[in-house]
C-alpha positions as CSV (number, residue, x, y, z in Angstrom):
1,M,0.2,0.2,-0.1
2,K,1.4,3.0,-1.1
3,I,1.7,6.2,1.3
4,H,-1.1,8.6,1.5
5,P,-0.9,12.0,2.0
6,D,-3.0,11.6,5.4
7,C,-0.2,9.6,6.2
8,R,2.0,13.2,6.8
9,P,0.1,14.5,9.9
10,C,-0.2,11.0,11.4
11,L,3.7,10.4,11.0
12,I,4.2,13.8,12.3
13,R,1.9,13.0,15.7
14,Q,3.6,9.1,15.8
15,I,7.2,11.1,15.9
16,E,6.1,13.5,18.5
17,L,4.9,10.9,20.8
18,T,8.0,8.9,20.4
19,A,10.3,11.9,21.0
20,R,8.2,12.4,24.3
21,A,8.8,8.8,25.2
22,A,12.9,9.1,24.3
23,C,13.5,12.1,26.7
24,D,12.0,14.4,29.2
25,D,13.8,17.5,27.7
26,P,11.4,20.2,25.9
27,D,14.5,21.4,23.9
28,L,15.5,18.0,22.6
29,I,11.6,17.2,21.9
30,R,11.1,20.3,19.7
31,K,14.5,19.7,18.2
32,A,13.5,16.3,17.0
33,C,10.1,16.6,16.0
34,V,11.1,19.7,14.2
35,E,14.2,18.2,12.0
36,A,12.0,15.3,11.7
37,A,9.4,17.2,10.2
38,D,11.9,18.5,7.5
39,I,13.5,15.0,7.1
40,L,9.8,13.6,6.1
41,E,9.7,16.4,3.6
42,K,13.0,15.1,2.0
43,V,12.3,11.5,2.0
44,W,8.6,11.6,1.1
45,D,8.1,9.6,-2.2
46,D,4.4,8.5,-3.5
47,E,6.2,5.1,-4.4
48,L,7.1,3.9,-1.1
49,T,4.9,2.5,1.8
50,P,4.5,4.4,5.1
51,P,6.5,2.3,7.2
52,E,9.6,2.8,4.6
53,V,9.2,6.6,4.6
54,S,8.8,6.4,8.4
55,V,12.2,4.3,9.4
56,G,14.2,7.4,9.4
57,L,12.3,9.7,11.2
58,Y,12.5,7.3,14.2
59,G,16.3,6.8,13.8
60,H,16.7,10.4,13.8
61,V,14.3,11.1,17.0
62,A,16.6,7.9,18.6
63,R,19.8,9.9,18.1
64,I,18.9,13.5,19.3
65,C,17.1,12.0,22.2
66,G,19.8,9.8,23.0
67,N,17.4,6.7,23.6
68,D,17.5,3.8,21.1
69,D,14.7,2.0,22.5
70,P,12.4,4.5,24.2
71,Y,9.4,2.3,24.5
72,L,11.1,-0.8,26.3
73,P,9.2,0.3,29.5
74,Q,6.1,-0.2,28.0
75,K,7.0,-3.1,26.2
76,I,7.9,-4.7,29.3
77,H,4.6,-3.5,30.9
78,F,2.4,-4.9,27.9
79,T,4.4,-8.3,27.9
80,D,3.8,-8.7,31.6
81,K,0.4,-7.8,31.7
82,A,-0.4,-10.3,28.6
83,L,1.4,-13.1,30.2
84,K,-1.0,-12.5,33.3
85,L,-3.7,-12.9,31.3
86,F,-2.2,-15.6,29.3
87,P,-3.6,-18.7,31.4
88,S,-7.4,-17.7,31.6
89,V,-7.4,-16.7,27.8
90,K,-5.6,-20.0,27.0
91,E,-8.8,-21.9,28.8
92,K,-11.0,-20.0,27.0
93,V,-9.5,-20.6,23.4
94,I,-9.3,-24.7,24.3
95,A,-12.9,-24.6,25.9
96,S,-14.0,-22.8,22.6
97,S,-16.0,-25.0,19.5
98,D,-13.2,-24.0,17.1
99,P,-10.1,-23.7,19.1
100,F,-8.1,-22.5,15.8
101,E,-10.3,-19.7,15.1
102,A,-10.4,-18.7,18.9
103,A,-6.7,-18.4,19.0
104,A,-6.7,-16.5,15.8
105,R,-8.9,-14.3,17.2
106,M,-6.5,-13.8,20.1
107,A,-3.6,-13.2,18.3
108,I,-5.5,-10.4,16.2
109,A,-7.1,-8.7,19.2
110,G,-3.3,-8.4,20.6
111,N,-2.8,-6.1,17.9
112,V,-4.4,-3.2,19.7
113,I,-0.9,-3.2,21.7
114,D,0.2,-0.7,19.1
115,F,1.9,2.6,19.8
116,G,2.8,3.3,15.9
117,T,-0.8,5.0,15.1
118,G,0.0,8.4,16.2
119,K,-2.6,8.0,19.1
120,S,-2.7,8.0,22.3
121,R,-0.7,6.1,24.7
122,G,-3.5,5.1,27.2
123,E,-3.6,2.1,29.2
124,I,-5.4,-0.8,27.3
125,D,-7.8,-3.1,29.2
126,L,-6.4,-6.1,27.4
127,E,-9.0,-8.7,29.3
128,E,-12.1,-6.6,28.0
129,V,-10.8,-6.2,24.5
130,L,-10.2,-9.8,24.4
131,L,-13.4,-10.6,25.1
132,G,-15.1,-8.1,22.9
133,Y,-12.9,-9.5,19.7
134,M,-13.8,-13.2,20.5
135,T,-17.3,-12.9,18.6
136,R,-16.6,-9.8,16.4
137,P,-17.2,-10.7,12.9
138,L,-14.0,-10.5,10.7
139,F,-14.2,-8.1,8.0
140,I,-12.2,-10.3,5.5
141,D,-12.4,-13.7,6.7
142,N,-9.9,-16.1,5.0
143,L,-9.9,-17.9,8.2
144,Q,-10.7,-21.5,6.8
145,E,-7.9,-21.3,3.8
146,L,-5.5,-20.5,6.5
147,S,-6.7,-23.4,8.5
148,E,-6.2,-25.5,5.6
149,K,-3.1,-24.2,4.4
150,S,-2.0,-24.6,8.1
151,V,-2.2,-28.6,8.2
152,L,-0.3,-28.9,4.8
153,A,2.4,-26.6,5.6
154,R,6.0,-28.2,5.7
155,E,7.5,-24.8,6.7
156,V,5.5,-21.7,8.3
157,L,7.1,-18.5,8.8
158,Y,5.3,-16.1,11.4
159,I,5.8,-12.5,10.8
160,G,5.4,-11.2,14.5
161,D,4.6,-7.2,15.0
162,N,4.4,-5.3,19.1
163,A,5.6,-6.7,21.9
164,G,2.9,-7.9,24.3
165,E,0.7,-9.1,21.2
166,T,3.8,-11.8,21.1
167,V,2.0,-13.2,24.2
168,F,-1.3,-13.9,22.0
169,D,1.0,-15.0,18.9
170,R,1.9,-18.1,21.4
171,L,-1.8,-19.1,21.4
172,F,-1.8,-19.1,18.1
173,M,1.2,-21.1,17.2
174,E,0.4,-23.7,19.5
175,M,-2.5,-24.4,16.7
176,L,0.3,-24.8,14.2
177,D,3.5,-27.5,13.7
178,Q,6.0,-26.1,15.6
179,S,8.8,-28.5,13.9
180,R,9.4,-26.0,11.1
181,L,8.1,-23.1,12.6
182,Y,10.3,-19.7,12.3
183,Y,9.0,-16.3,14.0
184,A,10.1,-13.2,12.7
185,V,10.8,-10.0,14.6
186,K,12.8,-6.8,13.9
187,G,16.6,-6.5,13.6
188,G,16.6,-3.4,16.4
189,A,14.3,-1.7,18.2
190,I,11.6,0.7,16.4
191,I,8.3,2.2,18.1
192,N,7.1,-1.0,20.3
193,D,7.7,-3.8,17.8
194,A,9.2,-6.8,19.2
195,T,12.8,-7.6,19.0
196,K,14.8,-10.8,19.8
197,E,14.9,-10.3,23.2
198,D,10.9,-9.1,23.7
199,A,10.1,-12.3,21.8
200,R,11.9,-14.1,24.3
201,R,10.5,-12.3,27.4
202,A,6.8,-13.8,26.1
203,G,8.0,-16.9,26.0
204,I,8.1,-17.4,22.0
205,H,11.1,-19.4,22.1
206,E,9.0,-22.3,23.7
207,H,7.1,-22.4,20.4
208,A,9.5,-21.3,17.1
209,Q,12.8,-20.2,16.2
210,I,13.0,-16.8,16.8
211,I,14.8,-14.9,13.7
212,D,15.0,-11.5,12.8
213,T,14.7,-9.4,9.4
214,G,17.7,-7.5,9.8
215,Q,15.5,-4.3,9.3
216,R,14.4,-1.8,11.8
217,M,11.3,-0.8,9.7
218,P,7.9,-1.0,11.3
219,G,6.9,-3.3,8.4
220,T,8.7,-5.8,6.3
221,V,10.5,-5.7,2.6
222,P,11.6,-9.0,2.0
223,A,14.3,-7.7,-0.6
224,I,16.2,-5.9,1.9
225,C,15.9,-8.2,5.0
226,S,18.8,-10.4,6.0
227,S,20.0,-13.4,4.1
228,E,18.6,-15.5,6.8
229,F,15.0,-14.1,6.8
230,R,15.1,-14.4,2.8
231,E,16.2,-17.9,2.9
232,I,13.2,-18.8,4.9
233,W,10.8,-16.5,3.6
234,D,11.7,-18.1,0.1
235,R,11.2,-22.0,1.6
236,A,8.1,-21.3,3.7
237,D,4.6,-22.6,2.4
238,L,3.0,-20.5,4.7
239,V,3.5,-16.8,5.7
240,I,1.4,-15.4,8.7
241,S,1.9,-11.9,8.5
242,K,0.8,-9.7,11.9
243,G,-0.1,-6.2,12.1
244,Q,-0.7,-2.9,9.9
245,G,2.7,-2.5,9.3
246,N,3.5,-5.6,7.6
247,F,0.4,-5.3,5.8
248,E,1.2,-2.0,4.3
249,T,4.5,-3.3,2.9
250,L,3.5,-7.0,2.1
251,T,0.6,-5.6,-0.1
252,E,3.5,-4.2,-2.7
253,L,4.3,-7.9,-3.2
254,P,2.7,-9.9,-6.0
255,K,-0.2,-12.0,-4.7
256,E,1.1,-15.6,-4.1
257,G,-1.5,-17.1,-2.0
258,R,0.8,-18.3,0.7
259,I,0.8,-15.0,2.6
260,F,-2.1,-14.5,5.1
261,M,-2.1,-11.0,6.9
262,L,-4.1,-10.5,10.5
263,F,-4.6,-7.4,12.0
264,I,-6.8,-4.8,13.2
265,V,-7.6,-1.8,10.8
266,K,-6.2,1.1,12.5
267,C,-6.7,4.1,10.1
268,H,-9.0,5.7,7.7
269,V,-6.2,5.4,4.8
270,V,-6.3,1.5,5.4
271,A,-9.9,1.6,6.4
272,Q,-10.6,3.5,2.8
273,Y,-8.3,0.9,1.1
274,L,-10.0,-2.0,1.9
275,G,-13.4,-0.7,2.2
276,A,-13.5,-1.2,5.9
277,S,-14.1,0.4,8.9
278,E,-11.6,1.6,12.0
279,G,-11.4,-1.3,14.3
280,D,-12.2,-4.3,11.9
281,M,-10.5,-7.5,12.0
282,V,-8.9,-8.7,9.0
283,V,-7.6,-12.0,8.0
284,M,-6.5,-11.5,4.3
285,K,-5.0,-13.9,1.8
286,W,-2.6,-12.4,0.0
């Protein structure tokens, strides 16, 4: 999905919120925001996706504020919060009439833990959100095809998104063959996207081999990822992609029918692209 003019104010809000998370010096925050706005105009390219345009802006804020991982405290907080809920959520999934669907819904619901939307960082009532998404209709529903593909797939690449959300990915991964299952995270800190350390904190290593993309981008562009990631990407029979950022980048690839994108629609640009509404749940084959 190419960047849209309405992405500009959203990116500016994201950068300001990131600067405020990175330091408490008003002068540094202002400097980071003003300079990032100038950089945005220089790197803006209508042929790029929003994550590709944004990546340098976050790096700039990190350098100015001297904080390479400004959302680390929030990442730890939401991971711990999700881990406390994990046992009760797992019980509900196992007791449901269709555990595969229930686990997928929980993985999608976890996508609300997202600090890359340019909106507030308010506390999330995770338990309430999870229960709400248990029965909410899927706007795009390719879940049955995903279930069928998961049974036949010899190798599965699961591309994660945010820290904390990773805990609910665990539930869904328990529904998959874990003998050749890879979980991909970012190559370094970017917003609250999961890194290897964040994934291990969530217990992902108990279910999959953790790899990283080699990139600090709130999305995934396979062509510029690490050789390890590209090798697994090329081999995988099934790719499960989490989050809106991965949706924005991976929809630039030709449709292969092996990629399934699971996320919550979080902005009007994506909603318009899909003909959806903000808050809709999506399981989309690509």
